[in-house]
N, C-alpha and C positions, 0 to 999 in steps of 0.2 A: 579046599575053597578056591574059587576063581576070583581073580582080582582085576578091577578096572580102576587104575590109579590115575585120577584126573587132576589137573591143575585148577580148573575153574568150573567143573561140572560137565554135563553132556552138552557141549557147546556147539557141535556141528554134526552134519550127517555121518561123517566117518566114525566119530566116537559113538554115536547112537547105533550105527550098524554093528559095531564091535560089541556093544551092550546086548543087543538082540541075539547075536551069535553066542555069547556066553550064556544067556538065559536059555537058549534053545527053543524059545517060543516068543510070541509077540508081547510087548510091554503090557498091553491091555488085558492080557491073560495072566499076568504075574502079580504076586503080592509083595509088598515092600514094608520094611520097618525103617524109619529114619532115626538117626542117632545124633541129637544136637549137642551132646555133652562137651565136646571140645570147645564150643563157643563160650562157655561159662568161664573158662580159664584164661582167656586172652584179654589183655587190657583194652584192646581196641574193639572188642565185640561185646563180651559179657552177657549177662542175662538182660532180658528186655525185648525191645521191638525187633531187633535183628534175629533173635532166636525164634520169635513168633513168625517172622517172615519166612525163615527156612522151613519150619514145621508146616506152615500153611501153604507152601509152594509159591510164595510171593517174593522170594529172594531173586537176585540177579544171576544166580547160578542154577541152571536147569538141572534138577534132580528129582525133587518131590513132585514137580508139576508135569511129569512126562506122560501122564495118562494111565497110571497103574490101576490094576483091578481093585486093589485096596491099599491103603497106607495106614500104618500105625506108628506109634512113638515108642522107642526103646530108650528110656533115660537111665543111663548106667549108674548115676549116683544114687538112684533109688533102689537098685537091685540088691545090695547087701542087706537091706532091711526087710526083704520079703523072701519067702521060701522059693527055692529053685523051681519047684513044680508050677509056680505061678507065672514064670516067664520063659523058661527053657523051651517048652513046647511051641510057644509062639515063634521063637527064633528058628527052631528046627523046621517049622512049617513054612517060613518065609522063603520066597524065591531070591530076594535081594535085600541087603543091608546098605542103607545110604548114610554114610558118615560125613557129617559137616566138617568144615574147617574151623580153625581156632587155635588153641594151644596144643601142640602135639604131645608134650610130656603129661599134661593134664589128662588127655585122652588115654594115653598109654597106662597111666596110673589107674584110672577108673575101669579100663578094660580088664586089668589084672584084679583089682579089688572086687569087681562085680562077678568075676568068674567067666566073663565072655571070652577072654583070651584063652582060657583052658578049653572052652567049647569049640573054638574055631576049627581045630584040626579034624573034628568029626563032621564038619559041614561040607562034605565033598562037592555037592552040586550047588551050593549057595554062592551067589555072586556078591562080592563086596565092592561097592562103588565108593571110592574115597574122593573127597574134595580137599585139596591142599593138605592141611594137617591130618585129615582123614585118610589121605594116601601115605603121607610120610610116616605115620605110625607103624606101617608094615615094614619099614626099612630098618637096617641094623644100627644106623647112626644118623643124626640130623645136624650136628654141628652147633656151636655156640650161638650163631646168629639167630637160631630158631628156638632158643630156650628162654622164654619169659618167666614161666612158672617152674618152681622146683618142688618135687614131691617130698613129703616129710621123711621118707626113707632115705633120701639122698640118691636114689637110683635114677640115673640120667639116661638109661637105655630105653630104646623103643623095642618093638616086638621081634624084628629080624625075620619075618616070614619070607622076605626076599633078600637077595645078597647085594643089592645096590641101594644107593642113596638118591634122594631127589632134591633139587633146588627149584621151587615153583615160582611162578609169576615173573618169569623173565620178560623184560620189555626193552625196547630200544631206548637209548639214552634220551632223557628229556620227557619220557612218557611215564605215567603211573606204573609202578611195579618195581622190580629189582633189576638193576643194571648188570651188564656183563662184567664190569669191574667188581661189583659186589659178589657175583657168582664165582669169579676167579679167586677172590679172597677166601670165600667159603670153602672152595675146593682144597685149599692148603690144609684144612683141618679134617679132611675126609680121607680115610685110608683105603676104602674099597672103591669099586666102580661107581660111577655117578651119572645121572641124567640131569640136564638143565631143561626145563620145560616152560612153555608159555600157555596162555589160557585156551589155546586151540589144540592142545596136545594131551594125550593120555597114554599110559603104559598098560598093556594087557599082559597078565600072567595067567596061563592056563596049562595045567598039568606040567609045570616046570618050564614051559616055553615062554619067552619074553618077546613081545612085539610092541613097537611104537606105532601109534595111530595118531596122525597129525595133519591138520590143515594150516599149521602155523610154523613155529620155529622151535627146534630142539637140538641139543648137543649131547653126545655120549663121551664119557671119559673112562679110560681103563683105571685099574687100581693105582694108588699113588706110586708104587714101586716101578710102574711102567710108563709114567708120564714124563 
């Protein structure tokens, strides 16, 4: 699977160009499935109007509204109640999966419960575009600051498809978002390498190679043992 791990969506031409490069064809020739699941688990988002805005492409985070050939909805909480043959072919045929932000542990839980997490390694050419929690779910650890919901199993791990962690929504002091001081505090609980990103930044992972694409601000930190 190819990953485009964004902070705020496809917010600038550089991130959009990276997406097209991963797809290997124009957006208007590509089919998408959007995954709103993470939104339900976050106390500041939840079900309702904002979920509808994401699905309908009317949110402030450019993802669903990029001009796809087709867009469908993949609701992970529904998948355990239906047969795999009802949804797996749709995932396998999609060019891109668009994962909304929200609660990262809620998303990780339902990716496992639904069977999507087990399916991901077989999707070699599929592009995963994450937004905030939709990106962080691919990392090995997210830190206490981003744990609002706790799974019944007590498992606080994310999927670990990449070897680095992400701190999103970095913003200058006094502006909406996360401050550098908050990011530095978060870093003390992260053992591996980490990226701090703002809304104009994305991380591309393609065949094991990692590239930062940004028209904004980002920082990279080595593992804790090397800081």
